[in-house]
N, C-alpha and C positions, 0 to 999 in steps of 0.2 A: 544762113548763117547761124552754126549751133548756139551760140550763147549771145541772141538778138535781140531776146528777152531781157536780158540786164540792163540792155542798151532801152528798150523799152520804159522798163521799169525806173532807170536811173531817170529817162528824159520825163516822165509822169509826175516825180518826186519832185522835179525840178521845177515843171511848170506850177505847182500845187504852192512850192519856194516861192517862186515868182510873183505869184499872185496875192502871198499874204505879206510880201515883203513891199510890193510896189500898190497895190491897193489897199491891203489891210492895214499898210503902213507899221507890219513888223519888221523889227531890223533882222538882216541878213542870216545874222549868225545864229537868230534863234528860230528862224523860220523851221528849219529841218526837224528839229524836235516836236515843233508843234503839226508840223505836216505828219509827221508819223503816227503821231495820239490821233490828230484826225483819221489815216490810213485803217488805223487797227480798229477803232470805233467803228468804222463804217462796215469792216467787213466781219466784225464779231457780232455786229446786230443781223447782218446779210446771213452771217453761219446760222444763227439761232432760229432766223426763219427760213433757213435751208434753199438759201438765194445766192449762192456763192457765184456764179456764173452770169448772171445777168446782173449782179452788183461789179461782178470787176470790171466786166466791158462799160457799165455807167461810170465807175469811179474812176477807169484809165479815160475815158473820154471827156471827164467834168479836169482832171485834171489839164489834159492837154489843151481842154477850149477855155480855162481859166487861166492859163499860162501863158495863150496866144495873146489872151485878150489884155492881161496886165502889160504883157510887152507892147503890144501895138500903144495901146491908150498910152502909156509912161514910157514910151520909148526914150525920152531927152531924161528919165531921172534912170537909167538902167546902172548906173555908177553906184545905184545904193544896193544893188546885188551883192557888190564887192566888202568884204570887209575881213578882217584878221581872221574871225569866227568861220565865216563860211568858206575861207580858204582851206583853212583845217578839215573844215567836212567835206568838202567836195574832194581836195585834193585826195584823202583818206578814202574815201566811196570809191572813187575810179581806180587808185592804185588797187585796192585789194582785191575789186572786182577785175582787174586784168591778171593780179597773180594768182588770185583762188580759182580763175577760170585756166590757168597755165597749169597749175601744181593741181589742181583739183583733188583737196583732203576728204577724207573719209569720214562717218562715223566711227569712234574707238573707242567710247565711253559707254558702262554697262547704260547708265540711266537714259544712255541716247536711244537706246535699243529697247529699254524697254520701257521707254513713253517719248521722250522729245524729240528724238530723229523719228520714229516710227509714226507718230502722230502727225508731225509735218509731212508726212511722205502719204500717210494716208490721205490727208485733205487735199494735197496737190494734185495726187493721181486721181482720187474719186470724184475732186470738185465737191465732196460734203464736208461737213466737221467731223474728226475721227470720233465725234463721242456715238457718232450713228452708223459706225459702220460695223462690220465682222471683223473682228481680231482673233477669237479663239479664248479669251481672258476679258474679264470685266474692269477692265482698269480703264476704260476711256474717260470715264467723270472723274479720275483723280485729281487731275489739274487745268486751270482757266487756259485758255485760248489767245490769250493777247498775245503772244510771241511767235505762235503757230499762224495766226492769220497774216502777220506781216508777212512770214517764209512764204505764204500762199502769195500774195501780192507779187513779190518780188522775183517770181515764175509762174507769174500768171499764164503768161505766151509759149512757154516751153516746157521741155521735158527737165523732170525732177532730177536734181542732184544734191546731195548732202552737202556740198561747199556752197551751194545758193540760200541751204539754211543759214550756214554762217555768215554769210554776206549780209543776212537780212537782220542777224542780231547785231552784227558790229557796226551797221548804219545808226541803229540806236544807240550803242556806246558813242561814235562818232559825234548825234547829235546832241549827247551829253556832255561831252567835250568842248564841241563848239558853243553849249550854253555857257559853259564856266569861263569860256573866254569874251561871252558876253559881247557888250558894248563897246570895249577895247578898239580903237582906232588906228589904222597904221602909224598914225605919230607916236602912239604909244608902244611901237614894238617890244620895247624895254620890261614892259609887262605882259602884252601879250602873248610872246615866246615860250616864258616863263611858267603861265598859266596852261599852256597847250601841250607842255612837256608834263606838266603835274597831273592833267587829267588824262594823258597817253598812258603814265606809269601808275596811275591809280588801281586798276585791276589787279597790275601784279604784284603791284605793293603787299597787299591785304589776303592774297591767296597762294603767295609761293612761302614755304615755310623753310625751305632746304635748297643749297645748290642741286640742282636737275637733273637726273641721267635719264630723263625720257621726255619725249615731246610734252612742253608744258602749252598747254592747248587756252591761254585764257581768251585768245580773241578766234578762237578756233573749238568753240564747243555749243553745243545747243541746250546746255542746261539755263535753268531760269534764274539762278541765284545771284551771280554777277549784274545781269540787266536788271534784277529786279533792284539792286543795290545802288549800282549805277542812275536808275532813273530816277528813283528817288532823291538823290543827290543833284541829277540836273532839273527838277521839277523845281527844288528849293534854287538853285541859280539860274535857271529861269527866270524865276520872280524878282529874286534880286536883281538880274539885270535890268528888269521891265521897271522896276523901281530908281535903279541907277539913272538915269535919264529920263526927261519927259517925253520925249519922243520915241521913245522906245519901242512901241507898239501897244496896243492894248493889252488891257490886265485881262479878259476872257480868254485870250489862247493858252494858259496856262492850264485849263478845263479839261482839254481832250489829254493833256500829258495825266494827269490825275486819273483820268477814267482808264487811260490805257495801263499805268501802274498799280490800279485796282483790279487787273485783269490778267497777271503774269502767273502766281502761285498761288495757291490758297492760303499756305502759313507765311506769305509775305503782305498778305493786305493790311496787316497793320501798319506797313511802310508806309500806306497810301494813306491812310490815316494819321501817322506822322507827319508826312511832307506837306499834308490838305491843314494840318492844325497849324504849325508852324507857320504857314505863309497866311491862313484865315487871322492868325493874332498877330501877324508883321501886318498886315492889312488894317486891320480895328484899331491897334493900338497907334499909330503911327502915319497912317496915309492922312495927314492933314498940312494945312499950310500955317496958319498961326495958331490958330484956335481948336481942342480935342472935340469940343461939341460942332466943331463944322461937320457937316454931312456923315453924322455918327449912323442916321439911318441907312444911308447907304452902301458905307462901310460895313455896316453889320450885315446887311444884306447882302452883299459879295461872299462875305466870311462865311455867313450859311452857306450859299452857291458852292463854295471852294468844299467844305466837308460834304455837302449833299449829292455831291458829281459822284466821286467813287461809292458813296455807300449806294446809290442807283446802279451802278456799273456792276456791284456786288449782288445789289437784289435781283439783277435783271438775267446775272448768271445762273445766281442759287438756285432762282425760282424754276429756270430751265433744266438746269440738272436735278433739282427735286421729281420734275416731270418722267425723266429718264430714269431716275433711282428707282419710282413708285411704279413705273412698265415695267423693271427689270425683274422686280420682287414679285410682281405679279403673273411675270412669266417662270418661276420659279429661282429665280436669280436670287442677289444678296440685297438686302434695302440697308438701311443704316446700321451699323455695328458698333461704333465706338459712343464714348460718351459725348456730351454738347461743351462745347468750347465755352459758351456761356456760364452752363451751369459748373464746368471745371473751373473758372473765376471765381464764381462765387462762393462756391464750396472749399475750393482752394486757400482764400482768403480767410473763411471763417474756421478753417484749420490752423492758418496762421495766428487768428488772435484764440485760439483753444477752445471753441465753439464746438459744439454737436455739429456732425454732419449724415447724411443718408447713410446706408451701410454699402451701398456700391462703392460710394467715394473712402468711406472710412476705409475699406480693404485696401486703398492705394497711399494710406498715409505713410507707412513708413519708405516707401516708392519717391513719393513725394519731398519730402526733406533731403532724402539720399540725393536725388538729383538737385536739391540745391545747394548739398553742401558740396558735390561733385561740381557744380558751377564754379561754384566760389573759388575751389582749387583751379580749376581750369584757368579762369581769370587771372591768376597771380604765378601760377605756374607755364602751362600748357603754352605754347610755341603757336601763333595764329597767323604771323605775318613776318613782314622782312625784316621788323625790328624787335622783335620778342613777342611775350602773352599779352593778353589782352591790358594789363593795369600800363603796360607802357604805349598801348594804343593809345587809350583814353588820355593817357600825360599829354601824347605828342599832339591830338584833337582841343583838347582844352587848351594846351600851348598857344594854337593857332589861334585860339578864341582869345587870348588874354593880350597874344601882340594886338591883334585888330583892336582890342579895348586901348591899347596904347596910342596906337597910329589914330584914332579914332580923333574927329575935332569937332569938339562940342558937345555939351552934356546929353543932346536928345541922338547924337548917333554913338555915342557910348552906350545909353540907355537901349537902343536897338541890337547892338552887338549882345549887350549882355541880354538880353530877352533871347535873343538865337541860341546863345550858349547855354542859359539854363534850360531853358524849355527840352532843348534837342538832347540833354542832360537826363533829364526828369523823361523823357521817350524813350531812352536807352536803358533805364530801370526799368521801366512799364514792359518794354520788348523782350529784356532779360527775363522777366516775372512770367510772361507768355509763355518763353521756353520752356521754363520750370514748370507751369502748370501741363503743358503738350508732353515733356517726358513722365510728369506725376500719373498724368488720368487718362491721356489721348492716345500716345504712341504704345507701340507692344513694349512689354516688360523687359526682353533680351535690349529692345531698343534703349530705355532707359538705362538698364547696367552698363551701358558702355558709351553713353551719350552719343549716340550713333548719329554721324553727320552734323553734330554741335558745330564744328569748325564752320560748314556750309551756312548752317544759319546765323553763326554770330557776325563772321565775314561781312554780309549782307547788309546787316547795319554799319559796321564799321565803316564799308565803302561810303555807304549815303551818309554819315556823320562827317566823315572826313570831307566830301565834297562840299557838304553844306559849311564847314568852317572854313574851305577853302575859298569859294564864292563869296562868302562876307568880309573874308580879308582881304578879295581882289577888290570888290567895291571901294571899302576903307583907304585900300591904297590908288585908289583913284581920285578921290571925294575928300580926304583925311589930311592929315598934315605930315611933314618930312616923307614928302611922296619918293623923291628921290632913293634916301635911304630904304625906304619901305620897300621899292623894287627891285634894289640890291641884294636886297635879302631874298628875296621870292626867288630870284634869279641863283642864288647861290643853295636856297633849297631845293628847286628844282635840279639843278646839277647834282648834289647828292640823292636825290631818290633816283636819276637817270644812273648814276653811278653805282647804287646799293642794287637795280634790276639787273645791270649787265653782271654782277659780281655774282649774284644767285641763279641767273637763269642764263646758262651756257648758249652761245651764238648758234651753233649746231641742233641746238636743242629746243629753240624757241619755235612759234608761231611763223616766224619769218627765216627758220635755215634748217626746218624737218628734210630728211633725208628720202629719197624714193623708195627705200626699204622700210619706211616706218609702217606704211598700210601694207604691206607683202601678203601678211597673212587674212585681210581681208579679202585682197584680190584672188586668193586660192578660194575663199570661200562663195567670191562672186563666179568663179568660173565653174565652180561645181552646181552653184544654183542654175546658171544659163543652160549647165549640159542638163540638167535635170527638167527645166523648162521649154527644154525642145522637144520631151516627149509626154508632154500633159496637157492639159488643156485650162484655159484662164480660168476655167470653174472647179476645178478640182482641186479636191481637199488631200493634206498629204499627215501620215502618220509618222512622228518621228523617232528614230532609235538615233542615240549614241550613247554607249557605253563609256562613261567617265565625266558625262557634260554635268556641270553644276548648275544647267539654268540657262548660265550665259549664250550658249551656242542656241539654245533655243530661240531664245530673244533675238539673235544675232539674224540667224536663218529667218525669222518671222517676218523681219524688216525685208529682208533679200527676197524673200517669196513673193511679196505682194504681187498681185491680188490673190495670187494663192493663199490659202490659208493653210497656216502649219499648224496639225489640230493642238490643242492641250495636252499632247502625249502624258498619261500616267493619270491624270486627273478624273477624280469619279465623285458625286456627290451620295453615291448608293451606299449609306454607311451600313446599311444590313447586310452586304454583302462583305464586307470588311476590305474594300478596294479604297484607297488613296493613293496619293501622290499629289505632284506637282509639274508645272511646266517644265521640261527637259529634265535628266538624270537619268542613273542605268537603270534596266530592270532585271530581275531575279528572282529565285524562287524562294519561298517564303522562309523555308528551311538553311538558306544560303546569306539570310540576310545580317549584317554584319553590329556587332555591340552598338547602343545608342550613343555613347561616346566616340568611337570610331571616326576618323576622319572622313565625311564625305557620307555619314551613316544616314545623312538626314534627306539626302537628294535620292536615295533608294527605296525603288517601286516592288514589291513584293507581290508578285502574283504568280498564282500555281499554272499550268499551262493552259487549263480549261479558263480560268479567267482570265488571262492575255489573251486566248483568242475572242473571248467574249467582249472584250475591252474592245480590239481594235474591229471585229465587225460591226458593233452598235454607236461607232465612232463616226458613220458617215464619212471615211475617209477612201478616198479610191486608190490611194496607191502607198505604200510604205517606202520613206527614206531613209536607209540606209547610210547613215554618214561614216558610223566606227561601230564595229563588232569586236567581241571578248569572248574567249573560249566559254565563259558560263551563259553568255545570251544563246551561244550556237548548241550549248548540251541540253538549256532548258526549253527552246522553244523552237531549234530548229525542225523539227517535225512538223511543223506548220506551214513549211516553205517546201515549195515542191521538187526543189534543187539541196535539199537542206542546208541552203545556204552559201552553197559553192561560190555562186558565182560573184558573190559580195567579198566572201574571202581571198579571191584570187583576182579582184579590183577591173571584174569584168562590168558590171554593173553597182549603180548607187538606188536603183528604183525596184520594187515589187508591186506588182498588179494584184490588187485584193480580188479573188476572186470565191466561188463557194466551195469551189475543190481545194482551195488551198492559194497562198500567195506565190504568183508565178514572176520568175525574174523579167525585168525587159531591156534588151537588148540596145545598148546604148554606147557614146564614146565616153568614156570617163576620162577626166582631165588629170593630168599627171604631175 
């Protein structure tokens, strides 16, 4: 069966969940998120040690073995595997596995080809972390691998497919939704159903800003921003659920979730510290029965452990990357090129206090303060959610906390709610300050001018913050006062969220309704790739020519051609010759170079005939992949091709073999 690997992966995940539920006594709604945390940490360590294959076999056998052990030993307690949260998780997991297997969505966003999808594909097809694979560009060390290895786990026994990456990440999102439902039992379905709906709508609610006219890919995206936000909120929800009932499970099961959260993206690592800090504070301040001094040492120790786990994960990964960066620099690549984040934090704070700073930071003073002003304006004016700008989102989240305060029972419960509210708000301010520092000192100048991707960075925190507030409210509605009224309000709010999502996302444009034509262009590219692969060997390297590309197609084809390397065509580090460029983009003579302010000028590769020939001949490529020509390329470089590019112009070939006497056309069937 072509997709039997999904059956194996889901069965292994179920086995680990069964063990956590029956043997470790963790509530079944919380087990999937904890299990995914364990799996990601295991495969991360294996990847760093370059032992993915043995770790995969050992991990699968352990999951199945532990599951069978738990089911046999605790067969009379099998009913503990059923709960509203567990039903939500497994229902969504199986449904999406079947649905994606039938529809088979494909990568379709730029960063999926530039990193997220390509890295997942490289890891799955080579059985090594993407960080040590040859790709043609030094992007491999730019992001963490926590999500990538989840994708590897899901398709360990099968062929790589993009939809399996989506499924892996959705399993994580579903685990967070299940944690939000938490320890609510079937008898309290009036609260369980609204919380499941709220969890389902959350990613849409904070990432869609207008009625969509293209596929909205909230649950069909390989980016790490939404998973990071969901997991930060999910970790807090898991902790709140563990505290809601004494028999909900051992507290240590939150630790692998925090470790995974610290390993999703480098710029979302602060979210791991936020979640860990909130959990640590809640545990230390409120986890006692009658006297605050009771067990304070134990509470302090576990709180410190909560903070230590994400820091340890960060240290392991950063040390691993530091070694790779050093090796790259020694080989003539690029080492560390940006200012230190810690230095930026220190010097940026000194700027706010009007203190002197080193010259390299002083040069960015205006940019830093401009970024702060632009972020303030965006907070008040720019629409980042289905309900408006950041100020409205903040009011909504604080409103949920305020409602929880009203329904809380007793001073201690109200104090706990207030602690979550105040600390999470302070963390929001700190996170926003971190973004201002990034735009002021770390990101490139053009990114700071336009607040590039600010929406993605800020809605990650909004998602986390909202889920934290929702989890606290759900806990209060189970244990506080006026429960029936509160549960009715939760149902009304869930209905409003669902209504708003349906208003903003057209059914035929959602992840559940995309048409077969959605990926028609991608299928055309794949057909061309398969035709070319019929004529080349697995180790052959290709030089890419597409007149009019802005780099997008270079990244796309690079992903599809794996394991063949699509040369970083147009790039050179030999400044003495005047050669320059980047992956993808049109080639042309220097005298035909467009003005710098012309559209597409940034992608233009200006090479004389001799320099272009030298670029190709020294690239190590075996073939030239001619995807698209124009008259300028034919006129400029046609003499280097034995047929003057006639075969490519007539649609008879996509390939030219690089030989000493020139570039020869390869006879092949060209897809129409």
